[in-house]
N, C-alpha and C positions, 0 to 999 in steps of 0.2 A: 410297369410304366407303359403308357400307350405312345404310339408314334404321333408326332405332331404334323398336322397338315399345313403345307404352304397355302397361302391365300388362294391361289389359282388351281389347286389340286383338289378334284372332287373325291369324296370317299368311295372306296371300292366295295361293292356288295359281294355276297356269296363267298366262295372259297377263297378268293383273292383277299377279301376283307378280313377273313378269319386268319389267313396267313400273316397279313400285315400286323394284326393285333398280337399274334404270338411273337412276332419279331420285336415288338415294342420299340424302344428307342434305337434299336439297331437298324430299323427301316429309315432309309434316307429317301423321302418322297419328293417327286418332282413331276411337273407337267410334261407329258410326252412331247408337246410342241414348244416347250420352253427351252432356256439355255442348257439345262442339264440333260434334257431328254433328246436334244437334237442329234447327238452322236449315235444314240441307241436307235432312234427312228431311221436315220440314214443307213446304219448297219443292217437293219432288218429289211428295209424297203429295197435295198440294192439288189437283193437276190430275186425279187418278184419281177420276172421278165415277160410273163404272158401278155399283160396289157400293153407293155412297151412295144412288143413285136407287132400287135394289131394297129397301134397308133402309127407306128412307122410305116406300115403297109398302106394305110389310108392317106397319110400325108404325102407319101411318095408319088401318089397319083395327081397331086395338085402342086405345081411349081409355084414358088413365091415364098415370101417371108412368113414366119410362124411366130405366134405368141403363145408361150407356155405359162399358163396361170398356175399359182401355187407351186412354183417350180421347185421349191425346196433345195435340196443339195444337188439337183441336176440329174435325177434318175431318168427323166424323159428328155431333158434338155440336150444332154450329150449325144444320145442316139440320133436326135433330130439334126444336130450340127453335123454328124457324120454323114447325113444325107447330102450335105453340101448346101444346106439352107442357112439363111440368116435367121437367128432366133433371138427373140426378146424374152428373157426369163424374169418373171415378176413374182415376188413373194413379200408377205408382210413381216416375216420373221428374219430379223437381222442375223440371228445365229445360223439359220439354214442357209442364208445367202453367203455367209462367211465360208461355210463348207463348200458351196458351189464355187466361190471365187478361188479357193485353194485348189479345187479340182481343175478349174480352168487354167490356173497357173502351171499345172503339170501337163496340160494337154498340148498337142501340136499347135503352133502358131496359126495354121490355117483354120483350125476350129475356133480358137480363142478370139481371133479377129472378127469373127462373124457373130459373136454373142454380145448382146447388151443386157446387163444386169440391172434390174429396177427394183428398188424398195417401194412397194406400193400395195394398195388394198384391192383385191380382185373384185370387190363389190362396188368400187368407185374409182375408176382410173381414166386418165386422159393422156394419151401418148402421142397424139398428133400425126399418126400414120395408120395405114390400113394393112391388114394381113389376109392372106388367102386361107390360112388355117389358124384357128384358135383352139388350143388344147387345154383341157382341165381333167387331169387324170387322178389316179389313186383315190377315187371316190371322194375327192376333197370338196365337192359341192356340198357334202353333208356337214361341213364345218360352218356353213352360213345359216343364219336365221332366215325365215321366209322373207322378211323385209330386205335383208342383205342380198338374197338371191334375185329379188327384183332389180336391185342396183347392178348385179352381175350381168343379167340379161340385157339391160339397157346399155351398159358399157361395152359388152361384146358386139351388140348390133351396130354401135357407132364406129367400131374398129374393123368390122369384116369388110373386105373388098367385095365388089359385085361377084356373085357366084361362089363366095368363100364358104367355108364349112366350120361349124363348131363341133368339136369332138369332146364329149364329156361322159365320164363314167359314173355309175351309181350302183347302189347296193340294195338288194332285197334279201329277206330272210327265208331260208328253206326250212326243211325239217331238222329237228335236233333239240337238245336240252337247252334250258335257260342259260347255262354257263358252259362254254366249251373251253377246254384247257389243252393246248398243243405245245409241242416243243419245236422251236425253230432255230436254225443255225444262220447267224449273220454272215455277211461278206467277210468279216474278220475271222471267222471260225468260232466266235463266241456262241455258246448255246444259251438260249433264252426259254423261259416258260411264259407263254402268252395266255392270259385269261380274257375271254370275250364274254361278257355278261349281257345277254340280249333276250329278254322275255318276249314271247309272242305278243304282238300288238303294241309293244313299247315304242315311244317316240324317240328314244335314244338308246345307245349301247355304251357300256363302260369297258374300256380296254385297259388291262393292267399287265405290265411287262416286268419281269424280274429274272435273275439268273436261274438257269435250270437246276443248278446245285447251289444251295444257299451256303455262303461262307460263314465262318464263325464270327467274323467281325461285322462292320457296317454293310448293309445290303442296299444297293440302289434299286428303287422301285419307281417305275414311270407309269403314270396313269392319266387317262383322259376320257372325258365324256363327249360322245360324238352323236350328233343328230342322225335321224334316219330319213333318207330321201330315196325312195324306190323309183323304178322305171316308170310306173304309171303316173306318179305324182310329178316327176320331172317332165314327162311328156306333156302333161296338162299345163304345167307352168310355162314351159317353152312355147306351146301353142298360144296361150294367153298373152305372151310377151311379143308375139308377132313372128315366131319361128315356125318353119315346117320341119317336122321330123321325117327324115328320109329313110333311115335304117336304124334298127336296134340289133347290135351285135352281142350275142351272149358269149361271154369270155370264160365261163366256168361250166363244168360238166353238170348235167341235170342231176338233181337229188342232193347236191351239196348244201350245207347249212348257209353258206355265203354264196349268193348268186350275183355276179358282177355283170352288168350290161353297159356297153359302150354305145352311147346315142350319138347319131350323126344328124346334124340339123343345119338348115340355112335360114337366113332371115328373109321375110317376105316384104320387108319395108324398103 
């Protein structure tokens, strides 16, 4: 018997797809960004601190309120609050925002009181206030279609205070095989096997996450198809949308298969 795909779950190619086929009905498939995948995504992303450190460093130089787009469970939101800033955390996923709300409930009151949690679409939002920094991390810009990115740039420009900065990370492909398989340990201590299928020149990549050691019974498998938005494309789009790119901060070592760049821009309008 083969595993049944949920309507929003794309099929996994390569080794990940073959593993799922071998699991058959034992595979419990879910979208990485859906209700069942939210906990896994949070567990894995919590340990990725390199980007967070650079974002905090750049935001520290600019006093004032911060807008954290695609905030998720608060991977970036909470460190920004720790700077003493007021932070608006916006996300389209109610499941991720529930995780953030739970984390805020356990945080000191001085942090919790400075955070506004907003359920909204980063491609089209109206918050009625301005921010000195707008942050979009975890290369989440790649979740948007080209048309939705146009809406993102427009919405950000409408909310940036004079002299404010947009900080947005993006991902380029370096050298390496079509499919990379790595083992990662989540913040909970759970070990995961992460398949990243990204052929050279492809306009998307497919990420599949499963336990590092497959149990005998049901196996949770989270998968998602993510668009590819590299630094050159993002720079071109931002420039066309009326932004000036001030700096491009490379966050990964040269030669890695994933090259993460943090782009710092301001609006010229």
